[in-house]
C-alpha atoms as one frame of an Amber mdcrd trajectory, in Angstrom:
protein
 -33.552  14.020   5.779 -33.423  16.197   2.077 -31.844  19.692   2.361 -32.763
  22.140   0.277 -31.176  22.341  -2.804 -30.629  26.070  -2.286 -27.740  25.526
  -0.122 -25.624  23.785  -2.443 -23.781  27.042  -4.108 -22.638  28.272  -0.596
 -19.250  27.508   0.387 -18.123  27.366   4.275 -16.431  30.209   5.509 -13.259
  29.998   4.936 -11.895  31.817   8.049 -13.931  29.803  10.496 -12.357  26.618
   8.942  -8.510  28.229   9.719  -9.598  29.619  13.384 -10.165  25.831  14.356
  -6.810  24.913  12.657  -5.256  27.636  14.363  -6.873  26.561  17.771  -5.600
  23.555  17.219  -1.693  24.866  16.404  -2.570  26.661  19.984  -2.968  23.128
  21.836   0.091  22.023  19.540   2.459  24.795  21.466   2.833  27.205  18.651
   1.917  30.599  19.042   0.452  32.041  16.121  -0.028  35.518  15.206  -3.646
  35.887  13.519  -3.661  39.323  10.833  -6.425  37.696   9.624  -9.464  38.565
  12.534 -11.636  41.631  11.479 -12.504  42.852  15.402 -10.913  45.892  16.954
  -9.233  44.914  20.043 -10.587  47.989  21.649 -13.427  47.972  24.120 -16.186
  50.259  24.357 -16.384  53.650  25.908 -16.493  52.897  29.728 -20.276  55.524
  29.092 -21.596  53.132  26.611 -21.029  49.915  29.210 -22.026  51.544  31.874
 -25.488  52.702  30.491 -25.737  48.654  29.381 -24.569  47.229  32.490 -27.464
  49.124  34.314 -30.014  48.801  31.805 -29.492  45.206  31.571 -29.689  45.090
  35.866 -33.373  46.848  35.269 -35.860  43.779  35.986 -38.391  45.916  33.722
 -36.357  45.389  30.575 -36.496  41.919  29.500 -39.744  41.653  27.872 -40.196
  41.158  24.022 -38.408  44.264  22.362 -42.171  45.017  20.680 -43.251  45.690
  24.605 -41.145  48.954  24.723 -41.087  51.904  22.134 -39.125  52.159  19.355
 -38.943  55.591  18.425 -36.452  56.880  20.914 -33.453  54.434  19.020 -34.772
  55.816  15.091 -34.410  59.104  16.588 -31.180  58.673  17.930 -30.175  57.324
  14.421 -31.370  59.582  12.531 -29.744  62.379  14.734 -26.322  60.384  14.069
 -27.248  60.699  10.350 -27.566  64.144  10.715 -24.633  65.490  12.718 -22.212
  62.960  10.981 -23.522  63.341   7.808 -25.359  66.144   7.272 -28.279  63.808
   6.325 -32.010  64.682   7.293 -33.748  61.752   7.880 -37.447  61.085   8.413
 -37.148  58.782  11.813 -40.302  57.252  10.930 -40.262  55.852   7.691 -36.522
  56.323   6.525 -34.662  54.752   9.439 -34.804  51.386  10.325 -32.856  49.983
  13.733 -31.117  46.332  12.711 -29.512  43.314  14.608 -25.674  44.319  13.277
 -25.623  45.110   9.504 -25.570  41.016   8.619 -29.237  41.326   9.438 -29.770
  43.453   6.473 -27.190  41.253   4.357 -29.790  38.726   4.034 -33.092  40.107
   4.374 -32.621  42.804   1.418 -32.445  40.029  -1.241 -35.655  38.754  -0.191
 -37.055  42.317  -0.980 -35.242  42.921  -4.318 -34.752  39.649  -6.042 -36.686
  37.323  -7.443 -35.678  33.680  -8.516 -33.431  34.447 -11.637 -32.974  37.624
 -10.899 -29.796  39.542 -11.284 -27.614  40.931  -8.590 -24.409  42.942  -8.811
 -21.384  42.269  -6.411 -18.044  43.533  -6.561 -15.087  41.671  -6.657 -13.498
  41.450  -4.154 -16.114  41.577  -1.458 -17.290  40.328   1.752 -18.406  36.925
   1.040 -22.754  37.210   2.301 -23.287  39.427  -0.628 -22.959  36.526  -3.091
 -24.688  34.038  -1.157 -27.121  35.894   0.209 -27.884  36.887  -3.449 -27.737
  33.374  -4.628 -30.341  32.389  -1.144 -32.875  34.055  -2.748 -32.678  32.569
  -5.679 -30.822  35.315  -7.408 -28.261  35.270 -10.033 -24.233  36.671  -9.314
 -22.966  38.683 -11.682 -19.336  40.107 -10.613 -18.607  43.799 -10.859 -14.386
  43.770 -10.460 -12.599  45.836  -8.274  -9.112  46.664  -9.999  -6.197  48.345
  -8.770  -5.985  50.532 -11.827  -9.821  51.501 -11.284  -8.905  52.711  -7.054
 -10.975  49.645  -6.765 -13.630  51.143  -7.863 -16.396  49.414  -9.899 -15.954
  50.750 -13.187 -20.179  51.159 -14.249 -19.324  51.824 -18.016 -18.036  48.679
 -17.724 -20.515  46.593 -16.843 -22.338  44.910 -19.795 -25.974  46.862 -20.705
 -27.509  43.515 -21.172 -26.694  42.679 -17.870 -27.224  46.324 -16.082 -30.441
  46.613 -17.916 -31.921  43.680 -15.269 -30.195  44.387 -12.543 -32.145  44.750
  -9.627 -29.471  45.741  -6.893 -26.147  46.582  -6.891 -24.129  46.437  -3.870
 -21.330  48.819  -2.668 -19.318  48.772   0.413 -16.966  52.422   0.915 -14.601
  52.294   3.548 -14.014  49.538   1.657 -13.262  45.449   2.834 -10.979  43.622
   2.157  -9.119  46.434  -0.218  -9.182  49.524   2.453 -10.001  51.983  -1.040
 -12.207  55.047  -0.524 -14.469  56.397  -3.101 -15.058  60.215  -4.081 -17.737
  62.306  -3.838 -18.358  61.830  -8.099 -18.438  57.840  -8.045 -21.484  58.372
  -5.806 -22.587  61.176  -8.131 -22.351  59.055 -10.881 -23.223  55.956  -9.288
 -26.985  57.511  -8.296 -27.454  58.815 -11.975 -26.669  55.061 -13.276 -28.814
  53.366 -10.787 -31.834  55.824 -11.658 -31.281  55.140 -15.401 -31.594  51.271
 -14.983 -34.170  51.256 -12.176 -31.306  49.598 -10.306 -31.215  49.176  -6.306
 -28.173  50.558  -4.407 -27.282  49.027  -1.250 -24.672  50.465   0.383 -22.806
  49.086   3.273 -20.737  51.564   5.231 -19.679  49.906   8.184 -16.412  51.265
   8.589 -16.615  54.957   7.730 -15.577  56.224  11.840 -12.235  53.896  11.193
  -9.744  56.942   9.317  -6.840  57.979   8.820  -5.443  61.943   8.491  -8.655
  63.472   9.024 -10.303  62.193   6.159 -13.760  61.507   7.015 -15.268  59.196
   4.691 -18.579  60.136   3.214 -21.995  58.358   2.997 -24.091  57.510  -0.421
 -26.856  59.457   1.525 -24.994  62.654   1.718 -25.969  62.867  -2.422 -29.034
  64.419  -4.205 -31.022  61.097  -5.462 -29.782  58.557  -3.480 -32.468  58.107
  -0.967 -34.742  57.365  -4.295 -32.450  54.429  -5.885 -31.294  52.663  -2.603
 -30.306  52.219   1.142 -27.490  52.310   3.572 -26.189  49.913   6.228 -24.682
  50.621   9.183 -23.527  49.481  12.380 -22.016  50.379  15.839 -19.549  47.553
  15.804 -16.856  48.932  14.309 -17.316  52.652  15.136 -17.821  52.321  19.034
 -15.527  48.692  19.187 -18.479  46.418  20.023 -18.862  43.760  17.084 -20.673
  41.299  19.701 -23.518  43.724  20.435 -24.897  43.731  16.893 -26.634  46.828
  17.110 -26.548  48.669  13.862 -28.971  50.604  11.005 -30.717  50.542   7.159
 -31.389  54.599   6.624 -32.406  55.296   2.707 -35.437  54.865   0.578 -38.584
  54.357   2.926 -40.777  51.237   0.610 -37.620  49.218   0.497 -37.139  50.154
   4.198 -41.058  49.261   4.724 -40.216  46.182   2.543 -37.306  44.995   5.421
 -39.459  45.921   8.463 -41.845  43.446   6.848 -39.318  40.549   6.458 -37.995
  41.029  10.119 -41.030  41.018  11.634 -41.182  37.552  10.664 -37.585  37.070
  11.449 -36.735  38.480  14.812 -38.625  40.684  17.475 -36.285  43.490  17.372
 -33.510  44.869  19.754 -32.962  43.242  22.756 -34.360  46.773  24.977 -31.162
  47.402  27.072 -29.403  47.149  24.227 -31.179  49.570  22.466 -30.346  52.142
  25.669 -26.710  51.353  24.991 -27.352  52.337  21.528 -29.245  55.512  22.074
 -26.250  56.699  24.485 -23.937  56.016  22.022 -25.374  57.482  19.086 -26.315
  60.942  21.343 -22.842  61.162  23.325 -20.015  62.779  21.895 -17.312  60.598
  19.848 -14.012  61.991  20.912 -12.675  58.429  21.817 -12.546  57.911  18.011
  -9.684  60.313  17.200  -7.225  58.534  19.871  -8.061  55.531  18.454  -7.874
  56.267  15.218  -4.391  57.504  15.806  -3.329  54.167  17.036  -4.963  52.244
  13.687  -2.609  55.038  12.160   0.556  54.664  13.693  -0.091  50.350  13.201
  -0.987  51.244   9.936   2.116  53.263   8.700   4.055  50.780  10.563   2.845
  47.783   8.480   3.293  49.494   5.479   6.691  50.430   6.024   7.418  46.827
   6.917   5.740  44.783   4.402   7.377  46.782   1.752  10.776  46.293   2.981
  10.476  42.523   3.035   8.720  42.759  -0.191   4.472  42.339   0.623   4.320
  45.823  -1.184   0.900  47.319   0.596  -1.698  50.036  -0.341  -1.743  52.509
   2.659  -5.501  53.012   3.485  -7.238  55.964   3.855  -9.932  53.879   6.000
 -10.723  50.762   7.616  -8.192  48.415   9.566  -7.134  46.711   6.965  -4.115
  46.370   4.861  -4.530  44.963   1.040  -0.904  43.521   0.033   0.493  41.954
  -3.532   1.621  38.436  -2.505   5.200  37.680  -4.126   5.124  36.187  -7.751
   5.132  32.634  -8.353   2.823  32.649  -5.604  -1.360  31.853  -5.254  -2.429
  33.681  -2.353  -3.863  31.360  -0.245  -0.453  28.851  -1.085   1.110  31.791
   0.195  -1.040  32.625   3.395  -0.987  28.848   4.373   2.748  28.654   3.753
   3.076  31.636   6.228   1.325  30.054   8.867   3.047  26.797   8.349   6.140
  28.032   8.856   6.065  31.452  10.138   3.074  31.513  12.749   1.470  34.064
  10.974  -1.817  33.946   9.443  -2.923  36.348   6.503  -6.275  36.391   4.711
  -5.788  35.113   1.183  -7.506  37.347  -1.463  -8.975  34.938  -3.411 -11.057
  34.274  -0.245 -12.981  37.498  -1.259 -13.339  36.693  -4.836 -11.616  36.040
  -8.595 -10.222  39.405  -8.608  -8.797  38.986  -5.226  -6.024  36.560  -6.642
  -3.107  38.097  -6.101  -3.337  40.149  -2.636  -4.413  39.260   1.018  -5.557
  40.659   3.332  -4.231  42.127   6.911  -6.048  43.314   9.844  -4.751  46.093
  11.815  -5.876  44.903  15.174  -2.954  43.814  17.627  -0.934  46.248  19.248
   2.416  47.498  17.427   4.980  45.590  19.446   2.378  42.264  18.589   2.946
  43.316  14.652   6.482  43.925  14.866   6.498  40.717  16.034   4.299  39.234
  12.461   6.947  41.618  10.771  10.347  39.610  11.824   8.478  36.366  11.338
   7.206  37.142   7.826  11.050  38.521   7.433  12.509  35.690   8.688  10.238
  33.737   6.329  11.072  35.621   2.924  14.519  35.199   3.431  14.202  31.594
   3.703  11.553  30.422   1.238  12.825  32.815  -1.576  16.735  31.839  -1.004
  15.916  28.438  -0.721
């Protein structure tokens, strides 16, 4: 049997390998604090659990999803975007439900990239952006996200020869892994830049509902011309504490969404109908629970930033997401430091190098544990740092 050559550039998920390693450590009796997991430690609100439970118990709701009308879900998505971002969407042509945002991560490249075409991918970034450009036969060109630029891409520094041949550019704000947010001026400039060069923009906005200090992140779709040049991908996963539900959406450019729908017609049969009903309930209901949840995340953020800075791991306080981006100590590669911390302190953090070349020198910590558990992680890391740097 011969495996397709298109898979050769792809690497396995380092985090999956480490989860297996930590499972073995647990079997050995070692208690590891996993600060790498990007899955909220909150449950969906009770009214959403009840809606899903009732729908699953209905005997007539288990046919192929195409058996049921999709328009109520599309209307709910459009209504949510209107209320949350002030964006008017045509629910028929400018909204496409997804099986989680990763659904579109793969398929959008099939719609935009022909073999040899250039896809612009931020670095550091979620590994699937690069992987899916490659799977579509495209060529990846990295766009550095540097501290001195606020971890925003410097569009002016993308070589004209590259920008002129690029078919698409990924953006992700609020950003995983850095926690950075983008100001309105960035989005305005991006739209003008993309229109001039005929580059499609794909905005991954999965973290817009996890924010701090009452500073609600904006949407790429809020700005004039956004629908002309791209789409935005969103998800209920982080917004409603339901990563396992696989319920998401793409909105924006009707031609690109129509192309995505054509691909999805051959890849899946749509969202499980009880899940559609639960998603409609979520999008149409008050979201007061988010304020309390975000306050808890903010308390964790503040405690961890202070604790990490005290022990010599300089952290950048994020305005959104539940991630901290911090420097590793001088003299260490990020992976070496994180593996050493795992072995000697039983604390796991994700090396920045997992997210790309420009992630080297950093590590990512998730705020997905209670405060006391995070304090214990700081205590362990403090002892580890004292021992490591005194020896």
